[in-house]
KELUM-975867 format. One record per residue (C-alpha): x, z, y. Coordinates in steps of 0.02 Angstrom, whole numbers, plus 50000, padded with zeros to 5 digits. Layout:
BEGIN
XZY
...
REM end
This chain:
BEGIN
500005000050000
500524998250180
500765014550272
500775006550444
501635018150567
502875029950486
502795048550517
504325046250626
503345034750741
501855046550744
503005060750793
503325052250960
501615057951019
502075076150984
503905075851035
504555071051206
506295069851129
505725056651006
504715047451136
506285045151240
507225038651089
505965025951031
505085020151187
506285019851333
507695009751256
508985022851308
509515038851226
510465054651265
510445058851079
512055064350998
512255057650823
513585070750790
513975087250873
515235079250989
514145063851027
514465046050971
516305047851011
516475062150887
516175055050715
514815042250748
513625050950631
514505044850474
515825058250445
515525076850438
516345093450405
516855091250223
517145109850204
515315113150243
514655099750124
513715104949969
512915088349921
511515098449843
510195084649841
508485091249786
507525083749642
506875066949701
505185060249644
504875047849505
503565033949510
502865034149333
502145019749231
500325021849178
500145006549067
499344994249187
499784975849211
501434970749292
501654953249363
503314948749284
503454931249358
502334929349509
501514913249565
501504915449752
500234907149868
500634908650054
499134907350171
499304906250360
498104900550495
498184886050616
499304889850767
500094904850679
501704907150778
502804911150628
502154898150507
503794889650467
504744906050452
503454913750336
503354898350226
505244898450211
505154917150173
503994913350028
505184900049962
506594912649970
505814928549901
505244921749732
507034917449681
507984930049786
509344942049732
508284955149821
506834952249699
507954952549545
508724968949606
507174978549658
506124971949514
507364974349373
506874991749313
505014987949337
504954971949234
504824959749379
505914944249387
505984927549476
504354918549517
503774902249594
503044897949764
501604886949708
500714883449873
500914884750062
499214883250145
498794881950329
496944885450362
496034877950511
495154893850560
495344907550690
495144924750611
494104937750705
494894951350811
494584965250684
494544963850494
494284976050353
495064974150180
493334969750115
493214955550241
494874948450180
494374949849999
492744940550030
493674926950125
494954924049985
493584924549853
492614911249949
494174900349961
494444901649774
492614898449732
492564882949843
494254877449770
495084877149940
496374889149870
497284886749703
496384894549555
497114911549506
497784918349344
498484935549306
500164930949386
499504923849551
499764933349714
498904926949872
499974932250021
498904930350177
499634932450352
498574936450505
499054933050687
499364946550818
497604943750884
496864950850723
497004969550692
496564980050539
494964990050556
495035008950565
496705014750636
497244996950678
499114995050698
499345013950686
498995011450499
498645012150358
498524993250355
497624982150230
498934982250091
498654974149922
497394974949781
496674966149630
494864960849655
493774958649501
492124951749572
491494938449602
493174931549543
494754940749486
496304938949596
497754948849670
498174947949854
499304955349987
498754954850170
499974956350315
499544959250500
500714954850643
500784972350716
502074976450851
503754980750771
504254999150785
505545001350923
506535014050821
506985000650693
507514986950815
506604973050720
505944956950796
504114952750767
504474940650625
505704952850544
504354966150548
503154954250459
504484949750330
504874967850286
503014971650273
502734956350162
504174960950047
503434978550033
501704972149988
502274958149871
503354969449763
501984982549756
500704969249711
501844964149567
502224981749505
500504989649534
499234975549557
497664985149509
497305001649594
495935005049463
497135002949315
498795008649389
500495002849333
501925010749432
501125023749544
501175042349585
499475049249535
499835068049531
498925075849679
500025091349668
501525080349710
501695080049902
502405062349894
500685056749831
500015058750007
501405048350086
500935032649989
501025031849802
502005015949763
503815010249755
503815002549929
503005017550013
504455029149974
505715018250067
504765013350225
505965008950366
507475005650253
507904987150246
509184974450190
509594956650243
509814941550132
509894923050174
509294926650351
507754936450297
507354954950318
506664963750164
506234981750132
507264991650009
506274998649864
506245014949766
507315015649608
506815028749480
508535027349402
509455030849564
508255044749611
508475052849440
510355053149468
510075060349644
510925045249721
510245035649871
508605030249790
508175014549888
508864998049825
509734986149850
511134998449882
512104996450043
513905000650086
514235019050123
512425023250084
511885041450100
510205049550067
509915064750176
508525075850237
507855093450261
506635101750143
505975119050096
506925127749959
505315129449860
504295114149811
502695124349796
501285120349918
501145130950075
499545141150059
498905145050234
497205151750285
496135142250410
496675146250587
498315154050528
500145149050531
501615151450414
503485149250437
504695143850301
506535139750297
507085121850270
508835116850218
509775101050267
510585091350125
511465074750097
512185064949951
513855062750041
514735069150196
513805064150354
513765070150533
512305078350620
510635069550620
509025071450719
507555080450638
505735082150688
504195089250603
502635078650615
500845079250552
500435065150431
498615059950405
498975057250220
498075046850090
496745058250018
497145072750136
495625082650192
496335091450345
497775088850465
498965103550494
500235103850635
502065108250625
503605112250729
505455114650692
506535126750789
507945114050805
508105095350835
509785092050753
510505097350584
512015095150474
512145096750286
511985115050239
511095120050401
509435129050395
507965128150515
506265136550528
504735125750497
503115133050566
501495125550502
499765129050574
498075125250495
496555121150604
495305135150624
493895124750550
494825119350393
493755121350237
494275131750089
495125120549961
495625107450088
497405100850094
498535090950208
500325085450237
501685088650364
503295078850359
505075083350403
505885067350464
507775064550470
508685050150553
510375045850627
510045037050791
511265024350860
511365014351021
509725012651115
508855025051001
508815012850853
508935020550680
510715018650615
510395028050452
508695032950382
507375038250421
507035048950268
505395058250259
505105074350161
503265079150140
502645097150128
500945099950048
499825112550137
498315120350051
496915131450119
496405145650001
REM end
């Protein structure tokens, strides 16, 4: 699924520090204790390093269908500004090294790009996922679109003038799904939402990374009713961040053949407590800050609780910026708030996370707060990360 805005982006609304980083194009952030001239955020105090990476989540297989060799159909609309780039992206992705790398442990290999369609139609200003599904189904029924089989993925790209219903470009976006009636097909739908300033992407790069995210998830977990690779345990806080292999690596990207693609969760790397998002990059480090206990925070309605969080990294790294942010969460039934008592941490540091539950929260409701970690470079653009660590909050 597409998560839309990351928790890091949402944190801008609650943090003037973050707002300056991401929105103004300038930054007084120090990526290490002595500023950028100290160690540039990539070298730290080795004596203080513990490299005590916590247990990282696994995305289990539940027995559903995996699209091993996709047949990709690219659909754009007349006057779509990025038509040639997106068609070339489709040509590239089905045979890319990226696909062979991220798909290897999930049973996904090279595919074919069977059609590039340009539709003479102007989509409406707001669309729901149901609207998109009805549109694709009509195109298949009228034989305007190629007829699907179990390996076909329809990748449909909407212009900037069309926004997802609900939260719009603040997400979640439309994502991907397998539809079973009136005809069975799998699709991935991509908006052209403004690229997040913190990542420094162009508009077309933002679309490419979103498309790579949705296409690999459509291949590895096409049917949400009969899941394949997906986190389904609601006691796992990562469940509420997005349950699929793209959701756990949002914001982490790689470049190949001129295209930008999202890196994807590797169960094997996570199990070894190595940087879990692949393809691996040079000098890669996974880092973050998390509570010592993985148990949910149980907080009464209208009350607050403080817990200690510890900063960790898989290799020596300088200081990074941290912020606590509320996250609406998939399936969450209330929205807690959170603050940290510091804005910068190094491996081995501790901070106090204070979480508050709304006074009207119902007994048995639950929500998520996220501790976000990122090394910011020039202009406030993410140089390493962000990595998000969710904390599950429950009301007794």
